[in-house]
DSSP file (Angstrom, degrees, kcal/mol; ACC not computed):
  #  RESIDUE AA STRUCTURE BP1 BP2  ACC     N-H-->O    O-->H-N    N-H-->O    O-->H-N    TCO  KAPPA ALPHA  PHI   PSI    X-CA   Y-CA   Z-CA
    1    1 A M              0   0    0      0, 0.0     2,-0.1     0, 0.0     0, 0.0   0.000 360.0 360.0 360.0 124.6  117.8  146.9   78.2
    2    2 A P        -     0   0    0      0, 0.0     2,-0.2     0, 0.0     0, 0.0  -0.375 360.0-121.8 -68.1 142.2  121.4  146.3   79.3
    3    3 A K        -     0   0    0     -2,-0.1     2,-0.4     1,-0.1     0, 0.0  -0.575  23.4-114.4 -83.0 147.5  124.1  147.4   76.9
    4    4 A K        +     0   0    0     -2,-0.2    -1,-0.1     1,-0.1    33,-0.0  -0.673  31.7 177.0 -81.1 130.4  126.6  144.9   75.6
    5    5 A I        +     0   0    0     -2,-0.4     2,-0.7     2,-0.1    -1,-0.1   0.392  49.3 102.1-112.0  -0.6  130.1  145.6   76.8
    6    6 A I        -     0   0    0      2,-0.0     2,-0.2    18,-0.0    35,-0.0  -0.772  63.8-145.8 -91.9 118.1  131.8  142.6   75.2
    7    7 A S        -     0   0    0     -2,-0.7    -2,-0.1     1,-0.1    -1,-0.0  -0.477  15.7-167.1 -80.7 151.0  133.7  143.6   72.0
    8    8 A A        +     0   0    0     -2,-0.2    -1,-0.1     2,-0.1    -2,-0.0   0.429  58.6 102.0-112.1  -5.1  133.9  141.3   69.0
    9    9 A E  S    S-     0   0    0      1,-0.1    -2,-0.1     0, 0.0     3,-0.1  -0.501  80.7-105.9 -81.3 148.0  136.6  143.3   67.2
   10   10 A P        -     0   0    0      0, 0.0    -1,-0.1     0, 0.0    -2,-0.1  -0.440  44.4-100.6 -68.3 146.5  140.2  142.1   67.3
   11   11 A P        -     0   0    0      0, 0.0     3,-0.1     0, 0.0     4,-0.0  -0.324  18.5-137.1 -67.0 151.2  142.4  144.2   69.6
   12   12 A A  S    S+     0   0    0      1,-0.1     2,-0.3    -3,-0.1     3,-0.1   0.732  80.9   0.6 -79.6 -23.2  144.6  146.9   67.9
   13   13 A S  S  > S-     0   0    0      1,-0.1     4,-2.2     0, 0.0     5,-0.1  -0.968  73.9-101.3-157.1 168.0  147.6  146.0   70.1
   14   14 A F  H  > S+     0   0    0     -2,-0.3     4,-2.5     1,-0.2     5,-0.2   0.915 121.7  51.7 -59.1 -44.7  149.0  143.8   72.8
   15   15 A E  H  > S+     0   0    0      1,-0.2     4,-2.3     2,-0.2    -1,-0.2   0.886 108.8  49.8 -63.6 -40.1  148.5  146.6   75.3
   16   16 A E  H  > S+     0   0    0      2,-0.2     4,-2.5     1,-0.2    -1,-0.2   0.910 110.7  50.3 -64.7 -41.5  144.9  147.1   74.3
   17   17 A A  H  X S+     0   0    0     -4,-2.2     4,-2.5     1,-0.2    -2,-0.2   0.909 110.8  48.8 -62.6 -42.9  144.2  143.4   74.6
   18   18 A M  H  X S+     0   0    0     -4,-2.5     4,-2.6     2,-0.2    -1,-0.2   0.905 111.2  49.8 -64.6 -41.1  145.7  143.3   78.1
   19   19 A T  H  X S+     0   0    0     -4,-2.3     4,-2.1     2,-0.2    -2,-0.2   0.934 112.8  46.3 -63.1 -46.3  143.7  146.4   79.2
   20   20 A E  H  X S+     0   0    0     -4,-2.5     4,-2.5     1,-0.2    -2,-0.2   0.905 112.3  51.3 -63.1 -41.2  140.5  144.9   77.9
   21   21 A L  H  X S+     0   0    0     -4,-2.5     4,-2.6     1,-0.2    -2,-0.2   0.915 109.0  50.3 -62.5 -43.8  141.3  141.5   79.6
   22   22 A E  H  X S+     0   0    0     -4,-2.6     4,-2.3     1,-0.2    -1,-0.2   0.897 111.5  48.9 -61.0 -40.8  142.0  143.2   82.9
   23   23 A Q  H  X S+     0   0    0     -4,-2.1     4,-2.3     2,-0.2    -2,-0.2   0.907 111.2  49.5 -66.7 -41.8  138.6  145.0   82.7
   24   24 A L  H  X S+     0   0    0     -4,-2.5     4,-2.6     2,-0.2     5,-0.2   0.935 111.8  48.3 -61.5 -46.3  136.8  141.8   81.8
   25   25 A V  H  X S+     0   0    0     -4,-2.6     4,-2.9     1,-0.2     5,-0.2   0.918 110.9  51.0 -61.6 -43.6  138.4  140.0   84.7
   26   26 A A  H  X S+     0   0    0     -4,-2.3     4,-1.8     1,-0.2    -1,-0.2   0.913 112.3  46.0 -61.2 -43.3  137.6  142.8   87.2
   27   27 A R  H  X>S+     0   0    0     -4,-2.3     5,-2.0     2,-0.2     4,-0.6   0.892 114.1  48.2 -67.8 -39.0  133.9  142.9   86.1
   28   28 A M  H ><5S+     0   0    0     -4,-2.6     3,-0.9     1,-0.2    -2,-0.2   0.924 112.4  48.2 -67.5 -42.7  133.6  139.1   86.3
   29   29 A E  H 3<5S+     0   0    0     -4,-2.9    -1,-0.2     1,-0.2    -2,-0.2   0.835 108.9  54.5 -65.8 -31.6  135.2  138.9   89.7
   30   30 A A  H 3<5S-     0   0    0     -4,-1.8    -1,-0.2    -5,-0.2    -2,-0.2   0.603 109.3-125.4 -77.3 -10.9  132.9  141.7   90.9
   31   31 A G  T <<5 +     0   0    0     -3,-0.9    -3,-0.2    -4,-0.6    -2,-0.1   0.784  67.1 136.2  73.2  27.0  129.9  139.8   89.8
   32   32 A E      < +     0   0    0     -5,-2.0    -4,-0.1    -6,-0.2    -5,-0.1   0.606  47.9  79.9 -81.6 -12.8  128.6  142.7   87.7
   33   33 A L  S    S-     0   0    0     -6,-0.5     5,-0.0    -5,-0.1     2,-0.0  -0.776  76.4-126.1-104.6 138.5  127.6  140.6   84.7
   34   34 A P     >  -     0   0    0      0, 0.0     4,-2.3     0, 0.0     5,-0.2  -0.282  43.1 -93.0 -68.0 168.0  124.5  138.5   84.2
   35   35 A L  H  > S+     0   0    0      1,-0.2     4,-2.1     2,-0.2     5,-0.2   0.887 123.7  48.3 -53.3 -50.1  125.1  134.8   83.3
   36   36 A E  H  > S+     0   0    0      1,-0.2     4,-2.1     2,-0.2    -1,-0.2   0.900 114.2  46.4 -62.3 -40.6  124.9  135.3   79.5
   37   37 A E  H  > S+     0   0    0      2,-0.2     4,-2.7     1,-0.2    -1,-0.2   0.824 108.7  56.7 -70.9 -30.0  127.3  138.2   79.5
   38   38 A S  H  X S+     0   0    0     -4,-2.3     4,-2.4     2,-0.2    -2,-0.2   0.905 108.1  47.3 -64.9 -40.9  129.6  136.3   81.8
   39   39 A V  H  X S+     0   0    0     -4,-2.1     4,-2.4     2,-0.2    -2,-0.2   0.924 113.6  47.6 -65.6 -43.9  129.8  133.5   79.3
   40   40 A A  H  X S+     0   0    0     -4,-2.1     4,-2.7     1,-0.2    -2,-0.2   0.890 112.1  50.5 -63.3 -39.5  130.4  136.0   76.5
   41   41 A A  H  X S+     0   0    0     -4,-2.7     4,-2.9     2,-0.2    -2,-0.2   0.896 109.5  50.7 -65.7 -40.1  133.1  137.7   78.7
   42   42 A Y  H  X S+     0   0    0     -4,-2.4     4,-2.2     2,-0.2    -2,-0.2   0.925 111.6  47.7 -62.4 -44.2  134.8  134.4   79.3
   43   43 A K  H  X S+     0   0    0     -4,-2.4     4,-2.0     2,-0.2    -2,-0.2   0.935 113.9  46.6 -62.3 -46.7  134.8  133.6   75.6
   44   44 A R  H  X S+     0   0    0     -4,-2.7     4,-2.5     1,-0.2    -2,-0.2   0.903 110.6  53.4 -63.0 -40.7  136.2  137.1   74.8
   45   45 A G  H  X S+     0   0    0     -4,-2.9     4,-2.5     1,-0.2    -1,-0.2   0.894 107.3  51.3 -60.9 -40.1  138.8  136.7   77.5
   46   46 A S  H  X S+     0   0    0     -4,-2.2     4,-2.1     1,-0.2    -1,-0.2   0.899 110.2  49.4 -63.2 -40.5  139.9  133.4   76.1
   47   47 A E  H  X S+     0   0    0     -4,-2.0     4,-2.5     2,-0.2    -2,-0.2   0.899 111.4  49.2 -64.7 -40.5  140.3  135.0   72.7
   48   48 A L  H  X S+     0   0    0     -4,-2.5     4,-2.8     2,-0.2     5,-0.2   0.895 109.7  51.1 -67.0 -40.1  142.3  137.9   74.2
   49   49 A V  H  X S+     0   0    0     -4,-2.5     4,-2.6     2,-0.2    -1,-0.2   0.922 111.4  48.3 -62.1 -43.4  144.6  135.5   76.0
   50   50 A K  H  X S+     0   0    0     -4,-2.1     4,-2.4     2,-0.2    -2,-0.2   0.926 111.9  49.4 -62.9 -44.9  145.2  133.6   72.8
   51   51 A Y  H  X S+     0   0    0     -4,-2.5     4,-2.3     1,-0.2    -2,-0.2   0.934 112.8  46.8 -59.0 -47.9  145.9  136.9   71.0
   52   52 A C  H  X S+     0   0    0     -4,-2.8     4,-2.5     1,-0.2    -1,-0.2   0.900 111.0  52.3 -63.4 -40.7  148.4  138.0   73.7
   53   53 A S  H  X S+     0   0    0     -4,-2.6     4,-2.3     1,-0.2    -1,-0.2   0.913 109.8  48.6 -61.7 -43.1  150.1  134.6   73.7
   54   54 A L  H  X S+     0   0    0     -4,-2.4     4,-2.2     2,-0.2    -1,-0.2   0.898 110.8  50.9 -63.9 -40.0  150.6  134.7   69.9
   55   55 A Q  H  X S+     0   0    0     -4,-2.3     4,-2.2     1,-0.2    -2,-0.2   0.912 110.7  48.5 -64.2 -42.0  152.0  138.2   70.2
   56   56 A L  H  X S+     0   0    0     -4,-2.5     4,-2.6     1,-0.2    -2,-0.2   0.884 109.8  52.4 -65.6 -38.4  154.5  137.2   72.9
   57   57 A D  H  X S+     0   0    0     -4,-2.3     4,-2.3     2,-0.2    -1,-0.2   0.907 108.9  50.5 -62.5 -41.5  155.5  134.2   70.8
   58   58 A K  H  X S+     0   0    0     -4,-2.2     4,-2.3     2,-0.2    -2,-0.2   0.923 112.2  46.3 -61.9 -44.6  156.2  136.5   67.8
   59   59 A V  H  X S+     0   0    0     -4,-2.2     4,-2.7     2,-0.2    -2,-0.2   0.904 110.2  53.6 -65.7 -40.5  158.3  138.8   69.9
   60   60 A D  H  X S+     0   0    0     -4,-2.6     4,-2.3     1,-0.2    -1,-0.2   0.914 109.7  48.3 -59.7 -43.2  160.2  135.9   71.4
   61   61 A T  H  X S+     0   0    0     -4,-2.3     4,-2.2     2,-0.2    -1,-0.2   0.913 111.1  50.4 -62.6 -43.3  161.0  134.6   67.9
   62   62 A Q  H  X S+     0   0    0     -4,-2.3     4,-2.6     1,-0.2    -2,-0.2   0.906 110.2  49.5 -62.0 -42.1  162.1  138.1   66.9
   63   63 A V  H  X S+     0   0    0     -4,-2.7     4,-2.5     2,-0.2    -1,-0.2   0.915 109.9  51.2 -64.6 -42.6  164.4  138.4   70.0
   64   64 A K  H  <>S+     0   0    0     -4,-2.3     5,-3.5     2,-0.2     4,-0.4   0.898 111.5  47.7 -61.7 -40.1  165.9  135.0   69.3
   65   65 A V  H ><5S+     0   0    0     -4,-2.2     3,-0.9     3,-0.2    -2,-0.2   0.934 113.6  47.4 -65.3 -45.2  166.6  136.0   65.7
   66   66 A L  H 3<5S+     0   0    0     -4,-2.6    -2,-0.2     1,-0.3    -1,-0.2   0.856 116.6  43.5 -64.9 -35.1  168.2  139.3   66.8
   67   67 A E  T ><5S-     0   0    0     -4,-2.5     3,-1.2    -5,-0.2    -1,-0.3   0.380 113.5-115.3 -92.4   3.9  170.3  137.6   69.5
   68   68 A G  T < 5 -     0   0    0     -3,-0.9    -3,-0.2    -4,-0.4    -4,-0.1   0.887  68.5 -60.7  65.1  39.3  171.3  134.7   67.2
   69   69 A E  T 3 <S+     0   0    0     -5,-3.5     2,-0.7    -6,-0.2    -1,-0.2   0.509 116.6 110.7  66.7   5.0  169.5  132.1   69.3
   70   70 A I    <   -     0   0    0     -3,-1.2     2,-0.4    -6,-0.3    -1,-0.1  -0.895  59.6-152.3-112.0 102.4  171.7  133.0   72.3
   71   71 A L        -     0   0    0     -2,-0.7    -7,-0.1    -3,-0.1    -8,-0.0  -0.592  11.2-147.4 -76.2 128.7  169.6  134.8   74.9
   72   72 A K        -     0   0    0     -2,-0.4    -1,-0.0     1,-0.1    -5,-0.0  -0.686  21.6-102.8 -95.6 148.7  171.7  137.1   77.0
   73   73 A P        -     0   0    0      0, 0.0    -1,-0.1     0, 0.0     5,-0.0  -0.327  40.2-102.8 -67.7 151.9  170.9  137.8   80.7
   74   74 A F    >>  -     0   0    0      1,-0.1     4,-1.7     4,-0.0     3,-0.6  -0.304  32.9-108.0 -66.4 159.0  169.2  141.0   81.7
   75   75 A A  H 3> S+     0   0    0      1,-0.2     4,-2.1     2,-0.2     5,-0.2   0.852 120.2  59.3 -58.2 -36.2  171.4  143.8   83.1
   76   76 A A  H 3> S+     0   0    0      1,-0.2     4,-1.6     2,-0.2    -1,-0.2   0.871 103.5  51.4 -63.0 -36.7  169.8  143.1   86.5
   77   77 A D  H <> S+     0   0    0     -3,-0.6     4,-1.6     1,-0.2    -1,-0.2   0.910 110.3  48.6 -66.2 -41.5  171.0  139.5   86.4
   78   78 A G  H  X S+     0   0    0     -4,-1.7     4,-1.9     1,-0.2    -2,-0.2   0.851 107.5  55.7 -66.3 -34.6  174.5  140.7   85.6
   79   79 A A  H  X S+     0   0    0     -4,-2.1     4,-1.4     1,-0.2    -1,-0.2   0.867 105.1  52.8 -66.7 -36.3  174.4  143.2   88.5
   80   80 A D  H  X S+     0   0    0     -4,-1.6     4,-0.5     1,-0.2    -1,-0.2   0.905 110.0  47.7 -65.3 -41.0  173.6  140.5   91.0
   81   81 A E  H >< S+     0   0    0     -4,-1.6     3,-0.8     1,-0.2    -2,-0.2   0.876 109.4  53.1 -68.5 -36.6  176.6  138.4   89.9
   82   82 A A  H 3< S+     0   0    0     -4,-1.9    -1,-0.2     1,-0.2    -2,-0.2   0.804 104.8  56.5 -68.4 -28.4  178.9  141.3   90.1
   83   83 A G  H 3<        0   0    0     -4,-1.4    -1,-0.2     1,-0.2    -2,-0.2   0.610 360.0 360.0 -79.7 -11.7  177.9  142.1   93.6
   84   84 A E    <<        0   0    0     -3,-0.8    -1,-0.2    -4,-0.5    -2,-0.1   0.476 360.0 360.0 -80.1 360.0  178.7  138.6   94.9
């Protein structure tokens, strides 16, 4: 009997969600999953993408609050301008 590898628990962190998503995608692309598990993996992947998107939105909001709604360029962007 094949073991279930698709988790139903919410991820503990953004990084954990990304790691699980990468593993799911790799297994699906390799064709390692039977049809029913592929559908379950797709569903779980959709949930992980939604979770990651929400986490990124939260961080984006926090950065905007910290920066007073004025996003500053990264140091790399400033270095390019100084070199011109």
